[in-house]
N, C-alpha and C positions, 0 to 999 in steps of 0.2 A: 303554458308552463311545462317543463321537462316532468316526467314521473321517476320516482327512486330507481330503478334499474336503466334509466336514460344515463343518469348523473352518475351511478355505478361503473356503468362500461364507458362513460367518459373520463374519467375519474383513474379508472384501469388503468386505458389506454396514454393518460398523462403522464402516470406514474412507469409506466413502462418505455415511453418516451425521453424521459428522462436518463432511465437506466442506459438506455441506447445511446445520449449523448454523453455520459459517465463513459461508457466503453471508447468511443473514438477520443475524448480528451480529459486524458489523464496528468493531471499537474503534477509534479513531482514539489516536495516538502520544502520548503526555503532552508539554507541555511543557520547556523547561531551567531550569536553578537559576538563579535572581534576575534573571529577565523576566519584569516586571507585563504587561506587554502585546504581542499581538504582532496587527498589524493590516498584512491581506494583499489582496491582489486579483490579477488576471489579471499586469499589469508590477509590480508596485511589492510590497514590503514594508518595513513599520515597527515595528522596535525600540522599546520602552521598557522600561528599566533599571534596577534600584536599585542604587547601590552610592554607599556611604556615604563612600568615597575619595574622595582630591582630585583623585589624577593617573588618569587612564584614556589608553588605547592600545585602537584598535579596528582588528581585521582583518579584513575580509569576503571570504570565498572565497579566501582565500589571500593577497589583496593587502592589507598595512600602507598604512592613511590616516593620511594628513598634516592640518594645519589642520584638526583635530576640536574641537568645544566642550564640550569634556571635564565642563560643569557642564550641559550641555543635560537630558542620561538619553537622549537619543531622538537613535535615527540609521535613517535610509530608504536605501532604494537605488530606484531607477526605471529605466525602460526597461528590462526584463527581458523572458524570453518566458515565455509561461502552459506550469506546470508542469515546471518549473524547480525543483532543489532549493538555496540559497542559505547559507552558515553565517557566522553571525558568530563572533569571539572576543573579549571584550571585558577585558582586563588591566589591574584597578583596584593602582595601589602606597598604601600608607598609610604614608604619610612618617613620623609618629609611632612607629610600634610597629614600622615593616619587614616588612610581612607584605606579599604577594600575594595576590590572588584573582582566579579568572579563570571568568569566565560565555563561556559557551556555549553555543549554540543553533543547530540545524537546521531551515530552513524552506522548505516548499515553495510555489511561486505557484499560485494557485487556475486551476484548469483552464479553456480555454477554453469560453465559454459558449454554447450552442448555442442555436437555438430551440426552442423547447418540444415541435414537432413532431416533430424530429431528437434529441431527445434520448428523447423517451417511445417513439418506434420501434428503437432502440437497445437500449434497456432493455428493452424487450417482445422483440425477436431474443434478447435473451441470457438471456431465460428460456422461451424456445421452445428452444434449444440446449440451456441444462441441462436442461430437465426431458427432452428426446427420449435427451441421453447416458445421464441415467441412468437411465431406462426401461431403453434399448436394452442398459446392461450387465449391469442385472439379469436381464434375458434370458437375454443370454449366459451367466450361472451355467448355462443350462441347455444352448443351443444355445450353444459359444463364439465362434464364426465373425460370431455376431448383436453380439456385444460390439466388433468392430472398426467398424461402425455406428457405436456409441455415440463411438466414437473419433475420426470423422469430426466429428460434430458436435460435441465438443469443439474439436476445433481450427477448426470453425469459431464456436465463443466467445470463443478466445484471439483470433484473427484482430477479433469484433466488439467485443473488450473493450479494444480498441487507443486509442480514444476515449473510453471510458468511466471506466472505473478500474484501475490496478493489481491488486488485490486481486482483481477478479474473473479476471483473467487469469490469477494464480496458483492460484485454484479449479477455474480449467478444466483449466490444466494438471495437476493432482492427480487430475481426473476419467479425463483423456488416461491418465493410468499408470495407473490403478485398472482403465481398459478392455483394457491392454494385459496386463498380470496377468490378467484374467481370459481374456481370448483366448487364453493359455497355459497359463491351469493353471484355470480351469474347468470347466464341463460336465459328464456324466454320464460 
């Protein structure tokens, strides 16, 4: 039968393995109902939607928009900041059978594009911080104080991932939590 420390070590290793797999395989969110296409850039989003109904009202980021061409089935917003979320709600009224359909979609503008060398170094540093944190936390299973060094590398990863992606920041936060758990519960 396994003792408590062995079970803790195995559960922490499984948690770290899940974090590693999440770093490798990040699946983007699916798009919304009845939106046929979305084109986006750093400072614009263009929604194209399918609605068989006649009258539409459009709300973007909580603001009702007037003077919308209801037959165009396309709406665009410009002059946006990079990596910001914007939400569109399209209400379609069918005058023949008095039904109402709601189309909802939320999209982010693209992140600011860096030069290839800047982006490459950011990602390279994140991988270095990631592997250093994981290795130090695994060593921390035997010498708990060492896992605090892994927490330091995960904090560097959190700060470094601000310009890269939200997902990598979340993964580094999970690694930080695992390091704290190992520091206070791991070791011989």
